[in-house]
C-alpha positions as a Markdown table, in Angstrom:
| # | Residue | x | y | z |
|---|---|---|---|---|
| 1 | Met | 8.0 | 0.5 | 44.7 |
| 2 | Leu | 7.0 | 0.9 | 40.6 |
| 3 | Thr | 9.6 | -1.3 | 39.6 |
| 4 | Asp | 9.1 | -4.2 | 41.9 |
| 5 | Glu | 5.7 | -4.2 | 41.0 |
| 6 | Leu | 6.5 | -4.5 | 37.2 |
| 7 | Asn | 9.1 | -7.0 | 38.1 |
| 8 | Ala | 6.6 | -9.5 | 40.2 |
| 9 | Phe | 4.6 | -9.3 | 37.2 |
| 10 | Ala | 7.3 | -10.2 | 34.9 |
| 11 | Gly | 7.6 | -13.1 | 36.7 |
| 12 | Ser | 4.3 | -14.8 | 36.5 |
| 13 | Leu | 4.4 | -13.9 | 32.8 |
| 14 | Ser | 7.5 | -15.9 | 31.8 |
| 15 | Gly | 5.6 | -18.6 | 29.2 |
| 16 | Leu | 5.3 | -15.6 | 27.1 |
| 17 | Ala | 6.7 | -14.5 | 23.7 |
| 18 | His | 9.1 | -11.0 | 24.6 |
| 19 | Lys | 7.1 | -8.6 | 23.2 |
| 20 | Thr | 3.7 | -9.9 | 24.4 |
| 21 | Arg | 5.6 | -9.6 | 27.9 |
| 22 | Ser | 6.7 | -6.3 | 27.3 |
| 23 | Arg | 3.1 | -4.9 | 26.1 |
| 24 | Tyr | 1.7 | -6.1 | 29.2 |
| 25 | Leu | 3.9 | -4.5 | 31.6 |
| 26 | Asn | 4.2 | -1.4 | 29.6 |
| 27 | His | 0.5 | -1.4 | 30.0 |
| 28 | Leu | 0.9 | -1.7 | 33.9 |
| 29 | Glu | 3.0 | 1.0 | 34.0 |
| 30 | Leu | 0.8 | 3.5 | 32.6 |
| 31 | Tyr | -2.3 | 2.6 | 34.8 |
| 32 | Leu | 0.1 | 2.8 | 38.0 |
| 33 | Asn | 1.4 | 6.0 | 37.4 |
| 34 | Trp | -2.2 | 7.3 | 36.2 |
| 35 | Leu | -3.1 | 5.7 | 39.7 |
| 36 | Ala | -0.9 | 7.5 | 41.3 |
| 37 | Val | -1.6 | 11.1 | 39.6 |
| 38 | Glu | -5.3 | 10.3 | 41.1 |
| 39 | His | -4.4 | 9.0 | 44.1 |
| 40 | Leu | -5.8 | 5.7 | 43.9 |
| 41 | His | -5.1 | 2.7 | 45.4 |
| 42 | Ala | -5.2 | -0.5 | 42.3 |
| 43 | Gly | -7.2 | -2.6 | 44.8 |
| 44 | Gln | -10.0 | -0.2 | 45.8 |
| 45 | Ala | -10.0 | 0.8 | 42.1 |
| 46 | Arg | -14.0 | 0.6 | 40.5 |
| 47 | Thr | -15.1 | 0.0 | 37.4 |
| 48 | Val | -15.7 | 3.5 | 36.8 |
| 49 | Asp | -11.9 | 4.7 | 37.7 |
| 50 | Met | -11.0 | 2.2 | 35.2 |
| 51 | Leu | -12.7 | 3.6 | 32.2 |
| 52 | Ala | -11.9 | 6.7 | 33.3 |
| 53 | Phe | -8.3 | 5.5 | 33.0 |
| 54 | Ile | -8.8 | 4.2 | 29.7 |
| 55 | Asp | -11.0 | 7.9 | 28.3 |
| 56 | Ser | -7.6 | 9.6 | 29.5 |
| 57 | Gln | -6.3 | 7.1 | 27.0 |
| 58 | Lys | -8.0 | 7.8 | 24.0 |
| 59 | Lys | -5.8 | 10.8 | 22.3 |
| 60 | Asn | -3.2 | 8.2 | 22.5 |
| 61 | Tyr | -4.1 | 4.8 | 22.1 |
| 62 | Ser | -6.4 | 3.5 | 19.0 |
| 63 | Pro | -9.4 | 1.2 | 20.1 |
| 64 | Glu | -7.9 | -1.9 | 19.1 |
| 65 | Gln | -4.9 | -0.7 | 21.5 |
| 66 | Gln | -7.7 | 0.5 | 24.4 |
| 67 | His | -8.7 | -3.4 | 23.9 |
| 68 | Arg | -5.2 | -4.5 | 24.9 |
| 69 | Ile | -4.5 | -2.5 | 27.9 |
| 70 | Ile | -7.7 | -3.5 | 29.5 |
| 71 | His | -6.9 | -7.1 | 28.7 |
| 72 | Ser | -3.5 | -6.9 | 30.3 |
| 73 | Leu | -4.8 | -5.4 | 33.3 |
| 74 | Lys | -7.6 | -7.9 | 33.6 |
| 75 | Ala | -4.2 | -10.6 | 33.8 |
| 76 | Trp | -2.4 | -8.4 | 35.9 |
| 77 | Tyr | -5.3 | -8.0 | 38.6 |
| 78 | Thr | -6.2 | -11.8 | 38.3 |
| 79 | Phe | -2.2 | -12.2 | 39.2 |
| 80 | Lys | -2.9 | -9.8 | 42.3 |
| 81 | Glu | -5.6 | -11.7 | 43.7 |
| 82 | Tyr | -7.6 | -8.8 | 44.8 |
| 83 | Lys | -11.3 | -9.2 | 45.4 |
| 84 | Arg | -12.3 | -6.5 | 43.1 |
| 85 | Asn | -10.6 | -6.8 | 39.4 |
| 86 | Pro | -12.5 | -3.3 | 37.7 |
| 87 | Ala | -11.2 | -4.6 | 34.1 |
| 88 | Arg | -13.5 | -7.6 | 34.5 |
| 89 | Gly | -16.7 | -7.0 | 32.1 |
| 90 | Ile | -15.6 | -4.0 | 30.0 |
| 91 | Arg | -15.0 | -4.5 | 26.5 |
| 92 | Ile | -13.3 | -2.3 | 23.6 |
| 93 | Arg | -15.6 | -2.5 | 20.3 |
| 94 | Tyr | -12.7 | -2.2 | 17.5 |
| 95 | Ser | -12.5 | -3.6 | 14.1 |
| 96 | Thr | -9.5 | -4.8 | 12.6 |
| 97 | Ser | -11.4 | -4.9 | 8.4 |
| 98 | Lys | -11.2 | -2.1 | 6.6 |
| 99 | Val | -13.2 | -1.5 | 4.1 |
| 100 | Pro | -12.4 | -2.8 | 0.8 |
| 101 | Ser | -11.2 | -0.4 | -1.8 |
| 102 | Gly | -10.1 | 0.2 | -5.7 |
| 103 | Leu | -12.7 | -2.6 | -6.1 |
| 104 | Leu | -13.3 | -3.8 | -9.9 |
| 105 | Asp | -17.4 | -4.2 | -11.2 |
| 106 | Arg | -18.7 | -7.2 | -13.2 |
| 107 | Lys | -17.9 | -6.4 | -16.4 |
| 108 | Ala | -14.3 | -5.3 | -15.6 |
| 109 | Leu | -14.2 | -9.2 | -13.8 |
| 110 | Asp | -16.0 | -10.4 | -16.9 |
| 111 | Lys | -13.5 | -8.4 | -19.4 |
| 112 | Leu | -10.4 | -9.9 | -17.4 |
| 113 | Tyr | -12.0 | -13.2 | -17.6 |
| 114 | His | -13.2 | -13.0 | -21.1 |
| 115 | Asp | -10.0 | -11.1 | -22.8 |
| 116 | Tyr | -7.3 | -13.3 | -21.4 |
| 117 | Glu | -6.1 | -15.8 | -24.3 |
| 118 | Ala | -5.6 | -19.3 | -23.3 |
| 119 | Thr | -2.6 | -20.2 | -25.9 |
| 120 | Thr | -0.3 | -22.9 | -24.0 |
| 121 | Ile | -0.9 | -25.5 | -21.3 |
| 122 | Leu | 0.3 | -23.4 | -18.3 |
| 123 | Val | -1.8 | -20.3 | -19.8 |
| 124 | Tyr | -5.0 | -22.3 | -20.0 |
| 125 | Arg | -4.6 | -23.6 | -16.7 |
| 126 | Asn | -3.7 | -19.9 | -15.6 |
| 127 | Lys | -7.5 | -18.6 | -17.5 |
| 128 | Val | -8.8 | -21.6 | -15.5 |
| 129 | Ile | -7.7 | -20.1 | -12.0 |
| 130 | Ile | -9.0 | -16.4 | -13.6 |
| 131 | Gly | -12.3 | -17.6 | -13.9 |
| 132 | Leu | -12.6 | -19.2 | -9.8 |
| 133 | Leu | -11.4 | -15.8 | -8.7 |
| 134 | Val | -13.8 | -13.5 | -10.8 |
| 135 | Phe | -16.7 | -15.8 | -10.5 |
| 136 | Gln | -16.5 | -17.8 | -7.2 |
| 137 | Gly | -14.6 | -15.3 | -5.6 |
| 138 | Leu | -12.0 | -17.9 | -3.9 |
| 139 | Thr | -9.0 | -17.5 | -1.9 |
| 140 | Ser | -5.4 | -18.6 | -2.7 |
| 141 | Gly | -6.1 | -21.0 | 0.4 |
| 142 | Glu | -9.3 | -22.7 | -1.1 |
| 143 | Leu | -7.4 | -23.1 | -4.9 |
| 144 | Lys | -4.6 | -25.0 | -3.5 |
| 145 | Arg | -6.7 | -27.4 | -1.7 |
| 146 | Leu | -9.4 | -27.8 | -4.7 |
| 147 | Gln | -9.3 | -31.7 | -6.0 |
| 148 | Val | -10.2 | -33.1 | -9.3 |
| 149 | Asp | -13.4 | -34.9 | -7.6 |
| 150 | Asp | -14.6 | -31.4 | -6.4 |
| 151 | Ile | -15.4 | -30.7 | -10.1 |
| 152 | Lys | -18.9 | -31.2 | -10.9 |
| 153 | Leu | -19.1 | -30.2 | -14.6 |
| 154 | Glu | -22.2 | -32.6 | -15.5 |
| 155 | Lys | -24.2 | -30.6 | -12.6 |
| 156 | Gly | -22.3 | -27.2 | -13.3 |
| 157 | Glu | -21.3 | -27.1 | -9.9 |
| 158 | Ile | -17.8 | -27.0 | -8.1 |
| 159 | Tyr | -17.2 | -27.9 | -4.2 |
| 160 | Ile | -14.9 | -25.7 | -2.1 |
| 161 | Arg | -13.5 | -27.3 | 0.9 |
| 162 | Ser | -13.4 | -25.7 | 4.4 |
| 163 | Thr | -9.8 | -23.7 | 5.4 |
| 164 | Gln | -9.3 | -21.9 | 8.9 |
| 165 | Gln | -11.2 | -18.8 | 7.4 |
| 166 | Thr | -13.5 | -19.9 | 5.4 |
| 167 | Asn | -16.4 | -22.9 | 5.7 |
| 168 | Ser | -17.3 | -25.3 | 3.1 |
| 169 | Arg | -19.9 | -24.9 | 0.0 |
| 170 | Thr | -20.9 | -25.6 | -3.3 |
| 171 | Leu | -21.1 | -22.9 | -5.8 |
| 172 | Lys | -22.5 | -23.0 | -9.4 |
| 173 | Leu | -20.0 | -23.1 | -12.4 |
| 174 | Glu | -20.4 | -20.2 | -15.6 |
| 175 | Ala | -21.3 | -21.8 | -18.5 |
| 176 | Ser | -18.2 | -20.5 | -20.5 |
| 177 | Gln | -16.3 | -21.9 | -16.9 |
| 178 | Ile | -17.8 | -25.6 | -17.8 |
| 179 | Leu | -16.1 | -25.1 | -21.3 |
| 180 | Glu | -13.0 | -24.4 | -19.9 |
| 181 | Met | -12.7 | -26.4 | -17.6 |
| 182 | Lys | -13.7 | -29.8 | -19.2 |
| 183 | Thr | -11.3 | -28.8 | -22.1 |
| 184 | Tyr | -8.5 | -28.1 | -19.1 |
| 185 | Leu | -9.4 | -31.5 | -17.1 |
| 186 | Glu | -9.7 | -33.8 | -20.4 |
| 187 | Glu | -7.2 | -32.6 | -23.0 |
| 188 | Phe | -4.3 | -30.3 | -21.0 |
| 189 | Arg | -4.2 | -31.7 | -17.6 |
| 190 | Pro | -3.5 | -35.3 | -18.4 |
| 191 | Gln | -0.5 | -33.8 | -20.5 |
| 192 | Phe | 1.2 | -33.3 | -17.1 |
| 193 | Glu | 2.9 | -35.8 | -15.1 |
| 194 | Lys | 0.1 | -36.5 | -12.6 |
| 195 | Gln | 1.1 | -37.5 | -9.1 |
| 196 | Thr | -1.7 | -35.4 | -7.2 |
| 197 | Asn | -5.3 | -35.1 | -7.3 |
| 198 | Gln | -5.0 | -31.5 | -6.8 |
| 199 | Phe | -7.0 | -29.5 | -9.6 |
| 200 | Ile | -4.5 | -26.7 | -10.3 |
| 201 | Ile | -1.3 | -28.4 | -10.5 |
| 202 | His | 2.4 | -27.7 | -12.4 |
| 203 | Arg | 4.2 | -29.1 | -15.0 |
| 204 | Lys | 5.7 | -32.0 | -13.3 |
| 205 | Gly | 2.2 | -32.7 | -11.3 |
| 206 | Lys | 3.9 | -32.5 | -7.5 |
| 207 | Gly | 1.1 | -30.4 | -6.4 |
| 208 | Thr | 1.8 | -26.5 | -6.4 |
| 209 | Glu | 2.6 | -23.2 | -4.6 |
| 210 | Ile | -0.2 | -21.9 | -5.4 |
| 211 | Gln | 0.8 | -18.3 | -4.1 |
| 212 | Asn | 4.0 | -18.3 | -6.1 |
| 213 | Leu | 1.6 | -19.3 | -9.0 |
| 214 | Leu | -0.9 | -16.6 | -8.5 |
| 215 | Asn | 2.6 | -13.8 | -8.2 |
| 216 | His | 3.6 | -14.6 | -11.5 |
| 217 | Leu | 0.4 | -14.5 | -12.9 |
| 218 | Phe | -0.8 | -11.3 | -11.2 |
| 219 | Ala | 2.7 | -9.7 | -12.6 |
| 220 | Ala | 1.5 | -10.6 | -16.2 |
| 221 | Leu | -2.1 | -9.4 | -15.7 |
| 222 | Lys | -0.9 | -6.1 | -14.3 |
| 223 | Lys | 1.2 | -5.5 | -17.9 |
| 224 | Thr | -2.4 | -5.0 | -19.6 |
| 225 | Asn | -4.2 | -3.7 | -16.9 |
| 226 | Pro | -2.6 | -2.2 | -13.7 |
| 227 | Asn | -5.6 | -1.7 | -11.5 |
| 228 | Ile | -4.9 | -5.3 | -11.2 |
| 229 | Lys | -3.5 | -6.0 | -7.4 |
| 230 | His | -3.9 | -9.3 | -6.4 |
| 231 | Ala | -6.1 | -12.3 | -5.8 |
| 232 | Gly | -7.9 | -10.6 | -2.6 |
| 233 | Gln | -8.7 | -7.6 | -4.6 |
| 234 | Leu | -10.7 | -10.1 | -6.9 |
| 235 | Arg | -12.6 | -11.7 | -4.1 |
| 236 | Gln | -13.8 | -8.4 | -2.3 |
| 237 | Ser | -15.0 | -7.4 | -5.9 |
| 238 | Val | -16.7 | -10.4 | -6.3 |
| 239 | Ile | -18.4 | -10.4 | -2.8 |
| 240 | Thr | -19.1 | -6.5 | -3.5 |
| 241 | Glu | -20.8 | -7.3 | -6.3 |
| 242 | Trp | -22.9 | -10.2 | -5.2 |
| 243 | Leu | -24.3 | -7.8 | -2.3 |
| 244 | Lys | -26.0 | -5.4 | -4.9 |
| 245 | Glu | -27.8 | -8.6 | -5.7 |
| 246 | Lys | -28.1 | -11.0 | -2.8 |
| 247 | Asp | -29.1 | -10.8 | 0.9 |
| 248 | Val | -26.2 | -10.4 | 3.3 |
| 249 | Arg | -26.9 | -14.1 | 4.3 |
| 250 | Val | -26.9 | -15.6 | 1.0 |
| 251 | Val | -23.5 | -14.0 | 0.8 |
| 252 | Gln | -22.1 | -15.2 | 3.7 |
| 253 | Tyr | -22.6 | -18.4 | 2.2 |
| 254 | Leu | -21.4 | -17.8 | -1.3 |
| 255 | Ala | -18.2 | -16.3 | 0.3 |
| 256 | Gly | -18.1 | -19.1 | 2.8 |
| 257 | His | -17.6 | -16.8 | 5.7 |
| 258 | Lys | -17.8 | -18.0 | 8.9 |
| 259 | Lys | -19.4 | -15.1 | 11.0 |
| 260 | Val | -22.0 | -12.9 | 8.5 |
| 261 | Lys | -19.9 | -9.4 | 10.1 |
| 262 | Ser | -17.1 | -10.4 | 7.6 |
| 263 | Thr | -19.8 | -10.0 | 4.7 |
| 264 | Glu | -21.7 | -7.0 | 6.4 |
| 265 | Arg | -18.4 | -4.9 | 6.2 |
| 266 | Tyr | -18.6 | -5.1 | 2.5 |
| 267 | Thr | -22.1 | -3.5 | 2.6 |
| 268 | Ser | -20.4 | 0.4 | 3.3 |
| 269 | His | -18.0 | -0.1 | 0.8 |
| 270 | His | -21.8 | -0.7 | -1.5 |
| 271 | Leu | -23.5 | 2.0 | 0.2 |
| 272 | Glu | -20.7 | 4.2 | -0.5 |
| 273 | Asp | -20.5 | 3.2 | -4.2 |
| 274 | Leu | -24.6 | 3.7 | -4.1 |
| 275 | Gln | -23.9 | 7.4 | -2.3 |
| 276 | Glu | -21.1 | 8.4 | -5.1 |
| 277 | Gln | -23.7 | 7.2 | -8.3 |
| 278 | Leu | -26.6 | 9.4 | -7.0 |
| 279 | Asn | -24.0 | 12.4 | -6.5 |
| 280 | Thr | -23.0 | 11.8 | -10.2 |
| 281 | Phe | -26.3 | 11.4 | -11.7 |
| 282 | His | -28.6 | 13.1 | -9.5 |
| 283 | Pro | -26.6 | 15.9 | -7.7 |
| 284 | Leu | -28.6 | 17.3 | -4.9 |
| 285 | Lys | -29.4 | 20.8 | -5.9 |
| 286 | Leu | -28.9 | 23.8 | -3.2 |
């Protein structure tokens, strides 16, 4: 009986990837076995029964996995065309984003930029990249999409194009960046074979595989500072520092976050940082 039920549901999932199909069937088997133990019929199960089932799985499955189980059972009840779908309306809240750790403070970010000596054409370009990471908190995708026309040196601004993950925005440049970018654009970039309007380019001027470039750059940075990890770490550090001074909605715009909750998750790290400082300098006297 159980095998027949699973085979019938499997037939309705033929358009899904094998891994996804297997997950749906595993969830259904888990549920049907639970119904059998509780002497319940699937067609008569109520929302309270579905909640009891999910509650019974909390020890074995994370909130994210519980969410997937509910999703699978909603699909099964729709397939069965029962009058009542006890999984409908149930939402399992979970977070896919972890509070960032190992971040750099503003002093360390500034030091990373100012201590980087630009001596050759490529290294000069790399310093410009570091500036965009530690002052504007750009993502690798945003670096790749930067065009020469996006740099407004006369206004001291830079326009960041939107990506699938971030919104477009206009950000202020630091005074030291303006000089570095002017030199890069007027003296060094023309020495590349220009065949693109991309702001960050290789010597051959055919655009750039930005991730490759960043991998080499951070491998060099780690030799001088082992605490440096990757571009994402710098972006997370910048956002956390912004939140120490600015309203969360302002930081949402600066970071290009599509949803404010993406910004708010950094506030947890900020509060933890404040608590650590309080414990260090103002320990509770018991």
